[in-house]
C-alpha positions as CSV (number, residue, x, y, z in Angstrom):
1,M,31.7,50.6,-65.3
2,K,30.2,48.7,-68.2
3,I,32.1,46.0,-70.1
4,R,31.2,45.9,-73.7
5,F,31.5,42.6,-75.5
6,D,31.4,42.7,-79.3
7,R,30.0,39.4,-80.6
8,N,30.8,40.2,-84.2
9,K,32.4,37.1,-85.7
10,D,35.1,39.0,-87.7
11,T,36.1,41.0,-84.6
12,L,36.3,37.9,-82.5
13,E,38.4,36.1,-85.0
14,K,40.8,39.0,-85.4
15,G,41.1,39.4,-81.6
16,L,41.8,35.7,-81.1
17,A,44.4,35.7,-83.9
18,K,46.1,38.8,-82.3
19,M,46.1,37.1,-78.9
20,L,47.8,34.0,-80.4
21,E,50.3,36.1,-82.2
22,D,51.1,38.0,-79.0
23,A,51.3,34.8,-77.0
24,A,53.7,32.9,-79.3
25,P,56.9,34.6,-78.4
26,V,56.0,34.4,-74.7
27,I,55.4,30.7,-74.9
28,L,58.6,30.2,-76.8
29,K,60.6,32.2,-74.2
30,Y,58.9,30.1,-71.4
31,A,59.9,26.9,-73.2
32,E,63.5,28.1,-73.6
33,T,63.7,29.0,-69.9
34,K,62.1,25.7,-68.8
35,A,64.5,23.8,-71.1
36,K,67.5,25.2,-69.2
37,V,65.9,24.1,-65.9
38,I,65.2,20.6,-67.3
39,E,68.8,20.3,-68.5
40,S,70.2,21.3,-65.1
41,E,67.9,18.8,-63.4
42,M,69.0,16.0,-65.9
43,K,72.6,16.6,-65.0
44,K,72.0,16.8,-61.3
45,D,69.6,13.9,-61.0
46,R,71.1,11.4,-63.5
47,P,70.8,7.8,-62.5
48,W,74.5,6.9,-62.9
49,T,77.8,7.6,-61.4
50,D,80.3,9.4,-63.7
51,Q,83.4,7.7,-64.8
52,T,84.6,10.0,-67.5
53,G,82.1,12.8,-67.1
54,M,81.2,12.7,-70.9
55,A,77.7,11.4,-70.5
56,K,76.8,14.1,-68.0
57,A,78.6,16.9,-70.0
58,T,76.8,16.1,-73.2
59,L,73.2,16.0,-71.7
60,N,71.4,18.8,-73.4
61,T,68.0,20.3,-74.3
62,S,66.8,22.2,-77.3
63,V,63.7,24.1,-78.2
64,S,62.1,24.0,-81.6
65,T,58.9,25.0,-83.4
66,P,58.2,22.2,-85.9
67,N,55.0,24.1,-86.9
68,E,53.1,27.2,-86.0
69,N,51.1,25.3,-83.4
70,T,53.8,23.4,-81.6
71,V,56.7,24.3,-79.3
72,R,58.9,21.2,-78.6
73,I,61.6,20.7,-75.9
74,T,63.9,17.9,-76.9
75,L,66.1,16.1,-74.3
76,A,69.2,14.5,-75.6
77,H,72.6,13.0,-74.9
78,G,75.8,13.2,-76.9
79,V,77.5,9.9,-76.2
80,E,77.0,6.5,-77.9
81,Y,76.2,4.9,-74.6
82,G,73.8,7.6,-73.4
83,I,70.7,5.4,-73.6
84,A,72.4,2.6,-71.6
85,V,73.3,4.9,-68.7
86,S,70.1,6.8,-68.8
87,I,68.0,3.6,-68.3
88,N,70.6,2.4,-65.8
89,L,71.6,-0.9,-67.3
90,T,73.3,-3.2,-64.8
91,Q,75.9,-4.5,-67.3
92,P,78.8,-2.2,-68.4
93,Y,78.1,-0.8,-71.9
94,I,80.5,-1.9,-74.6
95,P,80.2,0.1,-77.9
96,E,79.4,-2.1,-80.9
97,S,82.7,-1.1,-82.5
98,Q,84.6,-2.7,-79.6
99,R,82.6,-6.0,-79.3
């Protein structure tokens, strides 16, 4: 069986564009699936011990496409003291409004 390779520039460009177009939703779906796994791991492997459970409960991920060439997975927390517990500060965190 012979494999024919068309070296025509226009054909190659159209074929590559089609391949990228077909791959985009697959890559996005993979990122969404991976984001859920990462979120689960963040909650399971967090470096702090829960006191209220809010820091753990508000850990989350999101997937975005800031432009046509980028898929971004963002990791976030939803509490004011999220950074402090995430980097495992040894001092208790006191919100600025309560200092």
